ZAMARGU-4260 file (C-alpha; in steps of 0.2 Angstrom, whole numbers, plus 5000, padded with zeros to 4 digits):
<rodrens>
0) 4984/5332/5003 | 4977/5323/4988 | 4992/5326/4978 | 5004/5319/4992 | 4993/5303/4993
5) 4994/5300/4974 | 5012/5303/4974 | 5014/5290/4989 | 5004/5277/4979 | 5014/5280/4964
10) 5030/5276/4973 | 5023/5260/4982 | 5014/5252/4968 | 5030/5246/4958 | 5037/5238/4974
15) 5021/5229/4979 | 5019/5222/4961 | 5037/5216/4961 | 5035/5207/4977 | 5019/5198/4971
20) 5029/5192/4955 | 5043/5186/4966 | 5031/5176/4977 | 5023/5168/4962 | 5040/5163/4954
25) 5048/5157/4970 | 5043/5144/4984 | 5026/5136/4982 | 5012/5141/4993 | 5006/5129/5007
30) 4992/5124/4996 | 5004/5120/4981 | 5016/5111/4993 | 5002/5099/4997 | 4997/5096/4980
35) 4996/5079/4972 | 5011/5082/4961 | 5022/5085/4976 | 5016/5069/4986 | 5024/5052/4983
40) 5014/5041/4971 | 5004/5028/4980 | 5010/5010/4976 | 4998/4995/4979 | 5006/4979/4982
45) 4995/4963/4983 | 5000/4948/4993 | 4992/4930/4992 | 4999/4919/5006 | 4995/4901/5004
50) 4991/4899/5023 | 4993/4906/5040 | 4992/4890/5049 | 5011/4889/5050 | 5021/4900/5062
55) 5034/4902/5048 | 5021/4910/5036 | 5014/4921/5050 | 5032/4927/5052 | 5033/4930/5033
60) 5018/4941/5033 | 5025/4951/5048 | 5041/4954/5039 | 5032/4960/5023 | 5021/4971/5033
65) 5036/4978/5043 | 5046/4981/5026 | 5031/4990/5018 | 5028/5002/5033 | 5045/5009/5030
70) 5038/5016/5014 | 5023/5028/5017 | 5018/5027/4999 | 5015/5008/4999 | 4997/5001/5002
75) 4998/4983/5006 | 4983/4971/5002 | 4986/4954/5011 | 4975/4939/5007 | 4976/4921/5016
80) 4972/4907/5004 | 4969/4896/5020 | 4979/4881/5012 | 4967/4880/4997 | 4975/4881/4980
85) 4958/4885/4971 | 4955/4899/4984 | 4973/4906/4980 | 4970/4905/4962 | 4954/4916/4964
90) 4964/4928/4975 | 4978/4930/4962 | 4964/4934/4949 | 4955/4946/4960 | 4971/4955/4965
95) 4975/4957/4947 | 4958/4964/4943 | 4960/4977/4956 | 4974/4984/4946 | 4988/4982/4959
100) 5005/4988/4954 | 5014/4972/4960 | 5009/4955/4965 | 5018/4945/4978 | 5012/4927/4980
105) 5019/4912/4990 | 5010/4897/4981 | 5003/4882/4990 | 5007/4871/4976 | 5016/4874/4959
110) 5005/4866/4946 | 4988/4875/4951 | 4996/4892/4953 | 5007/4892/4937 | 4994/4897/4925
115) 4986/4911/4935 | 5003/4918/4939 | 5008/4918/4921 | 4992/4926/4916 | 4995/4941/4928
120) 5013/4942/4922 | 5008/4942/4904 | 4996/4956/4907 | 5010/4967/4912 | 5009/4966/4931
125) 5026/4962/4939 | 5025/4946/4950 | 5036/4942/4964 | 5035/4923/4968 | 5041/4920/4986
130) 5047/4904/4994 | 5038/4891/4983 | 5042/4891/4964 | 5030/4888/4950 | 5033/4879/4934
135) 5041/4889/4919 | 5047/4906/4920 | 5032/4918/4918 | 5035/4929/4933 | 5047/4943/4936
140) 5057/4937/4951 | 5058/4921/4962 | 5065/4924/4980 | 5069/4909/4991 | 5082/4899/4999
145) 5089/4883/4990 | 5080/4869/4997 | 5091/4856/4989 | 5106/4863/4998 | 5097/4863/5014
150) 5091/4846/5012 | 5108/4840/5007 | 5116/4848/5022 | 5103/4840/5034 | 5107/4823/5026
155) 5125/4825/5028 | 5123/4831/5046 | 5112/4815/5050 | 5125/4804/5042 | 5139/4811/5052
160) 5128/4812/5068 | 5124/4793/5067 | 5141/4788/5061 | 5134/4780/5045 | 5122/4768/5054
165) 5104/4769/5060 | 5086/4769/5056 | 5078/4786/5051 | 5060/4793/5050 | 5057/4807/5037
170) 5041/4818/5040 | 5039/4827/5024 | 5031/4844/5020 | 5018/4845/5007 | 5025/4835/4993
175) 5016/4844/4979 | 5025/4859/4984 | 5043/4863/4978 | 5051/4864/4995 | 5044/4847/5000
180) 5050/4839/4985 | 5068/4847/4985 | 5070/4845/5004 | 5067/4826/5001 | 5079/4825/4986
185) 5092/4835/4995 | 5091/4824/5010 | 5093/4808/5000 | 5109/4816/4992 | 5116/4821/5008
190) 5112/4805/5016 | 5121/4795/5002 | 5111/4779/5007 | 5119/4769/4993 | 5136/4772/5001
195) 5130/4769/5018 | 5120/4753/5019 | 5119/4755/5038 | 5107/4770/5036 | 5089/4766/5032
200) 5074/4777/5031 | 5061/4765/5039 | 5046/4777/5039 | 5040/4792/5028 | 5024/4802/5029
205) 5018/4818/5022 | 5013/4829/5037 | 5009/4844/5026 | 5020/4856/5036 | 5008/4854/5051
210) 5013/4850/5069 | 4997/4840/5074 | 4999/4829/5058 | 5017/4827/5061 | 5014/4821/5079
215) 5000/4808/5073 | 5012/4801/5059 | 5026/4800/5072 | 5014/4790/5083 | 5012/4778/5069
220) 5031/4777/5066 | 5034/4773/5085 | 5020/4759/5085 | 5028/4751/5070 | 5047/4752/5074
225) 5055/4748/5090 | 5071/4757/5084 | 5072/4775/5078 | 5088/4784/5079 | 5084/4800/5070
230) 5069/4810/5064 | 5071/4822/5049 | 5056/4834/5048 | 5054/4846/5033 | 5050/4860/5046
235) 5053/4864/5064 | 5034/4862/5069 | 5035/4844/5061 | 5051/4840/5071 | 5043/4847/5087
240) 5027/4836/5084 | 5038/4821/5082 | 5047/4825/5098 | 5031/4827/5108 | 5025/4810/5102
245) 5042/4802/5106 | 5042/4810/5123 | 5024/4804/5127 | 5030/4786/5123 | 5046/4789/5134
250) 5057/4787/5119 | 5063/4804/5115 | 5081/4802/5123 | 5085/4787/5111 | 5084/4798/5095
255) 5089/4814/5087 | 5077/4827/5079 | 5081/4838/5065 | 5070/4852/5058 | 5071/4867/5046
260) 5065/4885/5048 | 5075/4891/5063 | 5063/4905/5069 | 5070/4913/5084 | 5055/4909/5095
265) 5053/4891/5088 | 5067/4881/5080 | 5082/4891/5088 | 5073/4890/5105 | 5070/4871/5103
270) 5089/4869/5100 | 5093/4879/5115 | 5081/4869/5126 | 5088/4852/5119 | 5072/4848/5110
275) 5080/4848/5093 | 5097/4843/5089 | 5099/4853/5073 | 5089/4866/5063 | 5092/4875/5047
280) 5088/4893/5043 | 5075/4896/5030 | 5073/4915/5028 | 5055/4921/5025 | 5061/4933/5011
285) 5048/4946/5016 | 5059/4961/5017 | 5067/4956/5001 | 5051/4954/4992 | 5046/4972/4996
290) 5063/4978/4991 | 5062/4969/4974 | 5044/4975/4971 | 5050/4994/4973 | 5065/4991/4963
295) 5055/4984/4949 | 5043/4999/4949 | 5058/5011/4949 | 5064/5001/4933 | 5080/4995/4942
300) 5087/4979/4937 | 5082/4964/4947 | 5089/4946/4944 | 5077/4933/4939 | 5081/4922/4955
305) 5087/4929/4972 | 5094/4915/4983 | 5093/4918/5001 | 5107/4912/5013 | 5105/4899/5026
310) 5113/4893/5042 | 5115/4877/5053 | 5110/4879/5071 | 5116/4865/5084 | 5119/4865/5103
315) 5137/4868/5099 | 5135/4884/5088 | 5118/4891/5093 | 5125/4903/5106 | 5137/4911/5093
320) 5123/4913/5080 | 5124/4897/5070 | 5135/4892/5055 | 5134/4899/5038 | 5131/4885/5024
325) 5142/4888/5009
</rodrens>
């Protein structure tokens, strides 16, 4: 009996040993498949938003979050500068100190944010500048629509809508920001006031992108001028605030209102409801920012500037999705 058992063990041992070797050399065990080497490397992206007091910026953050959620390895750190350049500067420095992989920043103003952004970039952290440009080129990529093109298109639309004659109000965004500056310059070009002496801007004010301030400024314009034919606001909340002021004065039907942003629940809805006569799409760039950040980390080529497309929405074309601007 002992000899038979010894013989059986002798026959089985090589097979068991071979099976163990095959298992070790083949597919990983459940423990190995869950190891750190097999899991995607975590990517930390820090974002400093200049403020969340504007619906358009709330939408930008929502777009960034939605795009990040599509990539399980991405950890997103969002900060709100609450419309304070010094606070935003501190946030940029704080995010860099946390050793994030990429910084996304939408600056409140160009000058105060230029140096801190440049310092982060020079320290080797990729920087995606979103919507509002900074001075110089010490960043990895800038993403935004062309505000000169949008402003110029708004001026051209106003000129044609008024037949080259009328009195206008311009409610400006924050003029220390690049979009405010460029939307003003583009509008002047499109309006071509020197060639149209019948067109006159009778009132301008910086409403800092905020609807309540736009309404207050429009009330001042209405008190000073008996004739206003068109209001050009640098964003849709500004145009809506102007409309509300004009409506309260019983004068909204005597003028046209033009804005910029064209969010579905805001500018586009206002056009459909007959509150605004025109609005121009200003994409948030949120999804594009996450896409660019991940490409940078994968060492893929990313252009220095990514220009986002825009559209014009009016009552004539809003039902078919607006009209692309070339």
